[in-house]
N, C-alpha and C positions, 0 to 999 in steps of 0.2 A: 353548803350553807355559804349565804351570802350577808355581808355586814352591811353596816347603813351606808358605807362611801362604795357600795358594789363590788369590794373585793371579797373573794370567796377565800375560805382556808387553803385552798389550792395556791392560790395566788399570793398568800402572805407567806406560804412556806417557800414558795419559788423565791419571793423577793428577799427573805432571810438567807437563804443559799446564797443568792448572788450577792447579797453584802459582806458575808465573809469568805467567799472566793475573790472577789476584786480586792477586798484587805489584803488577804494573804498576799495576791498576786502581786501587787503592787508596793505593799509595805512589810512584808513577811521577809524572813519567818517570825511568826509572832504568837505567843502564848494564848490560853484561852482567856487568862486574865485579863490580856492587853486587846484582845478584840472584844471585849463587852463596851468599853467606851468608845473605842473606835468606829462600830458598827451601831450603838446605841441600841443595844441587843441585851435582854437580861440575861443572866448565866445560866438560867434552864434553858434557854432558846439556845445559846451558844453552844450549849452540851448536847443539847438534841441535833442542831445543824452539823456540828463536827461530826458526831458520832456517823450520822448519814454521808457524810463526803468521805469520811475515812473509808466505809463501807462500800462506796462506789469506787474506790481508788482514786479519787480526785485528791483528796490530800492525805498527807504523810508526815510523820515525826521527823524534825531536823534537829536532833540533841536536845538539849537542856540547859537552862539557866538560874542561877542562884536568886531564890527571893530572899524577902527581909525575913530573915530569923525561921521562916517556915522550909518546906520541901521544896526541891529544885522544883521550876516548871519547866513542862514540856513546848519544846515549840514546834511549829505547826509550818508548813508551805504546801503550796500546790505541787504535786506530783508533776514532772516534765513530760513522763510518758502516758499521762491519760488521757491525752488526744494530739493530733496533729493536723497543722493547717498548710496549705498550698498557697503564694502570693506570686502574682503573674504581673509584669510590669511590660504594657503593650507600648514599648518604647521608639525613637526614630530610627535607629539603626538595630535593633534587634528587641525580640521577644525574651525577656528575662524569666526564668521560673525556677522558685526556691521552696523546698520543702522546709518548715519548722515543726518543732515541739511545741509542747501547749507554752513554755515559757519563753518562745521565739529565739530560740536557739537553734542555728541553721545547720541542718543535716544534710543537704544535698544541693546542688544547683547545675542548671544548664544555660546556656546561650544561644541563641539563635539566629544568626545574622537574616535581615530582611532584604539585603542587597538591592537586586535590580527589580524585584518584584513590588517593593514598596508595600504600601497598605492593601494590598490586594487581599480581599476577604477571606477566599479561601486558602492561601498562605498562611494568614495570619492564625487561623482556626486550626491549621494543621500543625502548626509549630506550637502553639497551646497544647495540644493534644498528644504530639509528639514529646514535648517538654515534661508533662505530668508523667506519662509511661517511663520516662527515662529518671526521673527523681525517685519516682518510687522503685525503680529497677535497682537502684544505687544502694538502698535500703533494704531491711527485711520488712517495713512496713506496707500495711495490704491495704487496700482502697476502702475497706468498710471501717479501719481506723482514722479515716479523715473526718474532721468537723467541716471541712466545707474548703473551698475554692475561691479566693479572693483575687479580682483582675482590676489593675488599674489602667485606663484608656484614656487616648485625646478624645476630648468633645464632651457633649451633654448627655448624661445618661437618663433615660426615663424608663417606666414600667410600663407593659402593655400586656393585657388580659390574654392569657393562656401562650404568651411569648416570654413573658420574664423581662430582662433586662434587654433594652433596646438603645442602640447608641447612635447619636446624630453628631457626626463628627465631619463637619464641613471642609476644614483643611485639610483633611486624608481622604477625602473623596467617600465619606459613608453618609449615605442619607437613609435612616432609619433602619440599621442593621439588626436582626435579631440575635446579638449576640449569645446570649444564655440558651435560645433554642438550638441553635446551630452546636454550640458545645455538648447539650444534651444528645445530639443527634450523633455527635462524631466521638465523643470521648468515652471509652470504657470504665466506667464509674458507674457505682449502683446509683439507682434513684434515690437512696437515701442521702446521698451527697450532694448540699446546695452549693449553689454558686451565687456569689456576690461580685457585682460591677459596678465601678464608679470611678469618677473622674480622675486621672492621675495626679493632678494637683492636691485634690481632694485627700487621696489616700497619703500621699506626701506630707500634707498638712496634718493629718493625722498621726502618722509615726513620729512627726518632730513634736507634736503636743504630748503626745504619751510617753514618747523615751528619750526625747533629743532636747534642742536648746528652747522648744517653746514650752516644757514642763514647768507649770505653777502661773504661767501667765494668764491672763482672765479674757484678754482680748489683743490678738496677733494676727499676724498676716503672714503666711508662707508663700513665698512665691518660687514657680519651677521656671528654670530657663535650660530648655534643650534646644532641638529643631525649633519649636514654637516655644511660646511662653505662655503661663498661666499661673494663677494665684488661687490660695483658699483662705477666706476669710474667717476667723474664728472670734467670736463675742461672747459675752455671756448670755446673750440672748440665742445664738446660735453656736451652741458649744461643740456639735460636732463638724461645724464648718460648711461654707457654703462656696461651692466653686465660684470662680469669677472671671469672666471672658477678659482678664485684663489685657492680655494681648492684642485685643483688639479694639484698645482704646486708642482714637486718633491724636497723634503726637504731631504730625506735619499736613496741614489741608493740601489737596493735591499732591500728596507726596507719593511714594514707592508704593508699587500694588502688592498687596498683601496674599499669602496663599489663600484667604478667603475670599478675594475677590475684591474687596475694599481697596481705598485709597489711604497711605499714612498712617496704618495701624504700627503699634509699639513693636509687634512682632515683625514686620516687614524691616525694621531698624536693629532689633536685638535679638531677634532668634539665630542660633547657630549657623542656620541654612541661609539667611539673608545676609550674615556677617560676610561668609563665604562669598555669595553672591556679588557683595559690595566691593570686597577685594578683588575679584576678577575683574570688575566693570572697569574700577579705576585703573586697571593696566597689571595687577598683582598676579601670581602665578600658582593658585592652589594647587598642592599635589593631585594628581589622577588616580582614579583607580583605588581609592579609599574611602572609609566611611567618614562621616562627619565630624566623629570625636577626634580621630586622627589627625583629620586636615585641619580643624580647630586648634591642635595641638600645635602643630606645625604652623599656623598663622601666628599663633604668641612666641614660639620660638624665633621666628624671623624678624617680628618685630622687636623682639628682646632677646640678640643672642646671647647664648650661655659663653659662659669666661672659658676661655681655652685652659685645659687640666696641666699643660706644660709649663707656657710661658704666661700665662693669664691674660694674653689678648681676648679681644672680643671683635668679632665680623661687623662690618657696618649694619646697621638695621634696616631692616627693609622699610622706607619712609611711608609706601602707600599702606601697608598692614598697620603700622604704627599710627597714623592718621584715623584710619576706619576704627580700630580698637580705641583710641582715646574720645572719638566721636561719640562712640557705643555707651561708653561711661555715661557722657551727659546725658544720653536719650535715657539710659536707664534710671539715673539720678531724677530726672523729670518725671518718669513714670512713675518711680516710688512716692515722689512729692504730692502725685494725685493721690495716692492710696493715703497717705498721711493725712492730706486735708480733708478727704472723703470718711474717712473711718477713725481717726487719731488713734491707732494702735500703740500699745505699749512697746510691742516687739514688731518688726519686720524680718523675716529668716529668709536667706535665700538658697535654694536647693537646686538639683536637677543637674547632671554632669556638665551643661555647659556653664551653669551658675557657679559651680564650685570652681571650675578651671578658671573664669574669668574673675571669680569673686578673689581668688588669691592674690592676684595681680591689682585688681582695680578699686578693693571696696574701700579705702580711704577717699579716692575720687568720687565714686558713687556715694558715700554719706555726705562730702561737700557738696554735688551737687542735690541732693536730695535737700539739704536743709537750703540751699540758695533759693529753691523754687517752692518751697512748701512754706506756708504761715507758721510764723515763728513761734506761736506759743504750741501747737501739736509737735512741731520739729524740735523743740525743745526736750520734750519727753517721751522720743520714742529712741529705742536702739536698734542698729542695723547691722545685721551679723549673718555669718555663713551659719547652716544647719549642720549639726552634729552626726548625722546618720549617713552622710555621704552618699554614692551613687546607687545604693541598695534600696534607701528610703520608699521608695515607690512600693516595691514588693513587699517590705515589712509594713507597710501602712496597708497594703492589699490583704495581708495576712491576717492584720487584725479585724477585719469585717467578719469572718466566720469566728474567729475569737470572742467578739463583743456578743456576737449573735448566742453563743454558748453560754457567755454570761448571764444575758439577760434571760435565758431560761433555766436560769439557776444549775447550769452544769449539766443540761441533760440535751440530747441530741436533737437535731431538728426533724419534725417528722415527714415523711415520706413527702415527697412533691404531690401537689395537688390536695393534701391533706391538712397543710398548715394556712392560717391567716397571714396577713402581711408581716413580713420579717421583723424579728425583736429588736435585731441587731442596732438599729438606730437609736434606739432607747438607751441601750447600754452606752453607747459612743457618748451620747447627749449627757449621761450621767457624769463625765469627765472624773471615771474614777483616781488619776492619780492627783494626790494633793501636795 
């Protein structure tokens, strides 16, 4: 039966299940009495939906609380073991794979270094395949218990008929790589396990907006600093977030050549790879044979030598490293001022492994430069802070993708490949469940 608005009874039931699941997930434990006003559903609908979810093993009791003069009210929560997700971060120095339960508690992880192979497609796909097998082997969870695999990647992600997610990663040499199709051919997972790929800055942004420093904001920009630079814009109109190729905004005409081939991009001055190259070009001596994270740590230590534990003395700072880092703080501030002027966000959050390292040292300077370069009115109304979820934020955000799909389906698993229309996960993400 179809109603006047085109919604069937099945759609209505799925929507009711989604509403209850999301409220319990973000605001639970809650009683049936509290779920009514929180979801705008009648007490009868709440009773029916909760009974279904309990019978499906998705919701369980979590103690009780006293009521005003009546019987104690039973609290309900989402059952953590009713589903599992895998999150993958295809980063600059490694491929990180993590296994989560339904409440996004980490159960297992593995890091697989990229080393000299860089972003060779076969190597990356192999690391994802082996990583998935490894995290499952660390637990007693079977592949058919997975709600899906989410993957955060550099570049633009599009969808193509018959291929699924296709990655256009100009800076890493990926030209229309059919990542989802390659994973389906390579990974030994059932066809019922869906794959969800998206830009890494976007998954970082989603994680911070749901569980981190962006929670409660209606207009924010989450920026990712790693080897490269990216951003995710979240507004009331685009609540899931739009990946913004902010790293390829021109900050210096006829400047340094960027990995993308253009001149003067922000990434050519503020990305970790560029920072280390500039240090070397100016006469510095970055450590050889180590990954970028280790090298950037060494650069910070050279510019700001630690105090000797015994006599309290400090070595002379590396003047070249110090000058490059201080100049980078100004470039970052200027880059953030463009985001402030263009989008007038209430919050800017800095994440990514390099962003967290640099931010801990340079955040006050970056704020100062951003304010100096931005228009006064929006600059006075924005806060600039570090993200709260640390270096695992991309994998958490990637795991959110199958979780959101699960919510959008009312707590029912995705249909086998080829039987489902366009994924419903974007709808659930755009609902911005947490309040």
